[in-house]
C-alpha positions in Angstrom: -94.6 122.2 11.9 -96.8 120.9 9.2 -95.4 118.4 6.8 -95.2 119.3 3.1 -96.9 116.6 1.0 -96.7 116.0 -2.7 -98.6 113.8 -5.1 -96.8 111.9 -7.7 -98.2 109.8 -10.6 -97.1 106.2 -10.9 -98.5 104.7 -14.0 -102.3 104.8 -13.5 -102.0 105.4 -9.8 -101.1 108.4 -7.6 -98.8 108.3 -4.6 -98.9 110.6 -1.7 -95.5 111.3 -0.3 -94.5 113.3 2.8 -91.6 115.6 3.3 -89.4 112.8 4.5 -89.9 111.2 1.2 -92.0 108.4 2.8 -95.0 107.0 0.9 -98.2 107.7 2.8 -100.4 105.7 0.5 -101.3 104.9 -3.1 -104.6 106.0 -4.8 -106.5 105.1 -7.9 -107.4 108.8 -8.7 -105.7 112.1 -8.2 -108.8 113.4 -6.5 -108.6 110.7 -3.8 -104.9 111.5 -3.2 -105.8 115.3 -2.8 -108.5 114.4 -0.3 -106.1 112.4 1.7 -103.5 115.0 1.5 -106.0 117.5 3.1 -106.7 114.9 5.8 -103.0 114.5 6.5 -102.6 118.3 6.9 -105.6 118.6 9.2 -104.2 115.7 11.3 -100.8 117.3 11.4 -102.4 120.6 12.7 -104.3 118.7 15.4 -101.1 117.0 16.6 -99.4 120.4 16.8 -102.3 121.8 18.9 -102.1 118.9 21.2 -98.3 119.1 21.6 -98.7 122.9 22.4 -101.3 122.2 25.0 -99.1 119.5 26.7 -96.2 121.9 26.7 -98.3 124.5 28.5 -99.3 121.9 31.1 -95.7 120.9 31.6 -94.6 124.5 32.1 -97.4 125.0 34.5 -96.4 122.0 36.5 -92.8 123.2 36.6 -93.9 126.5 38.0 -96.6 125.3 40.4 -94.5 122.5 42.0 -90.9 123.7 41.4 -89.9 120.6 39.5 -87.7 120.2 36.5 -89.2 119.6 33.0 -88.5 115.9 33.0 -90.5 115.4 36.2 -93.3 117.5 35.1 -93.4 115.8 31.7 -93.5 112.4 33.6 -96.4 113.6 35.7 -98.4 114.9 32.7 -97.6 111.7 30.8 -98.7 109.6 33.7 -101.9 111.5 34.1 -102.7 110.9 30.4 -102.3 107.1 30.9 -98.8 107.0 29.6 -99.6 108.3 26.1 
């Protein structure tokens, strides 16, 4: 799931807002807001990829060791340093 962002003008500034109507940041130019919007979209895509890979690792541990999802998630999380 990638957030839908929008840019709104606020006087002489531009505000980047996410799909939860939370303000991401304020910018002096629309171009700066657009650049950060693209950065946010790339970051969202990277997080989605990471979550997908962790889910694969969890499912693999469930199958390999015959444990439930919570136990496998705990093991994976512990191996990642509790991240």
